[in-house]
C-alpha positions as CSV (number, residue, x, y, z in Angstrom):
1,M,0.0,0.0,0.0
2,T,1.2,3.5,-0.7
3,I,1.1,6.2,1.9
4,K,-1.7,7.9,0.0
5,N,-3.9,4.7,0.4
6,V,-3.0,4.5,4.1
7,L,-3.8,8.1,4.7
8,F,-7.1,7.7,2.8
9,V,-8.1,4.7,5.0
10,L,-7.2,6.6,8.2
11,V,-9.1,9.7,7.2
12,T,-12.1,7.6,6.2
13,I,-12.1,5.9,9.6
14,C,-11.8,9.2,11.4
15,V,-14.7,10.7,9.4
16,A,-16.9,7.7,9.9
17,V,-16.2,7.8,13.7
18,S,-16.8,11.5,14.0
19,V,-20.0,11.4,11.9
20,N,-21.3,8.4,14.0
21,A,-20.6,10.3,17.2
22,Q,-22.7,13.3,16.0
23,L,-25.7,11.4,14.8
24,Q,-28.7,10.8,17.0
25,Q,-28.7,7.2,18.2
26,Y,-31.8,5.2,17.1
27,P,-32.7,1.8,18.5
28,I,-31.0,-1.0,16.5
29,I,-33.5,-3.1,14.6
30,F,-31.2,-6.0,14.0
31,S,-29.2,-7.0,17.0
32,N,-26.3,-8.5,15.1
33,P,-26.5,-8.3,11.3
34,L,-22.9,-9.3,10.8
35,P,-22.1,-12.0,13.5
36,F,-18.6,-12.7,12.2
37,L,-17.6,-9.1,13.3
38,R,-18.8,-9.9,16.9
39,S,-20.4,-6.5,17.1
40,T,-23.5,-5.5,19.1
41,G,-24.5,-2.7,16.6
42,I,-24.5,-2.3,12.9
43,L,-20.8,-1.5,12.6
44,N,-19.9,-1.0,16.2
45,L,-18.1,2.3,15.4
46,P,-18.0,3.6,19.0
47,D,-15.9,0.5,19.8
48,V,-13.5,1.4,17.0
49,K,-13.0,4.8,18.6
50,K,-12.5,3.2,22.0
51,C,-10.0,0.6,20.7
52,F,-7.9,3.1,18.9
53,S,-7.9,5.6,21.8
54,S,-4.9,3.8,23.3
55,V,-2.9,4.2,20.1
56,R,-3.9,7.9,19.7
57,N,-2.9,8.7,23.3
58,V,0.8,7.7,22.7
59,P,2.7,10.5,21.1
60,G,4.2,9.5,17.7
61,C,2.5,6.1,17.7
62,L,0.2,6.8,14.7
63,L,3.3,7.9,12.7
64,E,5.2,4.7,13.6
65,I,2.2,2.5,12.6
66,S,1.7,4.4,9.4
67,Q,5.4,4.0,8.5
68,A,4.9,0.2,9.0
69,F,2.4,0.3,6.1
70,G,5.2,1.6,3.9
71,E,7.3,-1.3,5.2
72,K,9.7,1.2,6.9
73,F,10.1,-0.9,10.0
74,G,12.2,0.7,12.6
75,H,12.4,0.7,16.4
76,M,8.9,1.1,17.8
77,M,8.5,2.6,21.2
78,P,7.4,0.1,23.9
79,A,4.4,2.2,24.8
80,C,3.3,2.2,21.1
81,C,3.7,-1.5,20.9
82,K,1.7,-2.0,24.0
83,A,-1.1,0.3,22.8
84,F,-1.1,-1.4,19.4
85,M,-1.3,-4.9,21.0
86,D,-4.1,-3.7,23.3
87,S,-6.1,-2.4,20.3
88,I,-5.6,-5.8,18.5
89,K,-7.2,-7.5,21.6
90,C,-10.0,-5.0,21.5
91,M,-10.9,-5.2,17.8
92,P,-12.0,-8.3,15.9
93,N,-9.1,-10.2,14.2
94,I,-10.8,-9.9,10.8
95,L,-9.9,-6.2,10.6
96,Y,-6.3,-6.5,11.6
97,S,-5.6,-9.4,9.2
98,V,-6.6,-7.1,6.3
99,L,-5.3,-3.7,7.3
100,F,-2.2,-4.3,9.4
101,P,1.0,-6.0,8.3
102,P,1.8,-9.1,10.3
103,N,5.4,-7.9,10.6
104,L,4.2,-5.1,12.9
105,K,2.7,-7.5,15.4
106,E,5.8,-9.7,15.1
107,Q,8.1,-6.7,15.8
108,C,6.2,-5.9,19.0
109,N,6.3,-9.6,20.0
110,Q,10.1,-9.6,19.5
111,A,10.3,-6.6,21.8
112,G,8.7,-8.7,24.5
113,I,5.4,-6.9,24.4
114,H,2.4,-9.2,24.3
């Protein structure tokens, strides 16, 4: 993926999360329309925001993760690895297998952060 594609995905996620936060919440008709996502709502967007909050709270972490998309692996800060691994535990594995390179997870595992 090029950096433009990565930035497009990140901006799209941010827009979707902020739009969802501003919309009035209606009762959900279908309790779980996509059971493979293990969500309680249609797309469970508030949980996406909650899961990524740990990554956003670490200064420079988003930059390190975005550089991993371009395969520019370097030394990741332990706090960033911990936040990234926590967000993986929070989100369904289906999202991470598509969007995040497995090398990033391996790099954090090699640093001793599980």
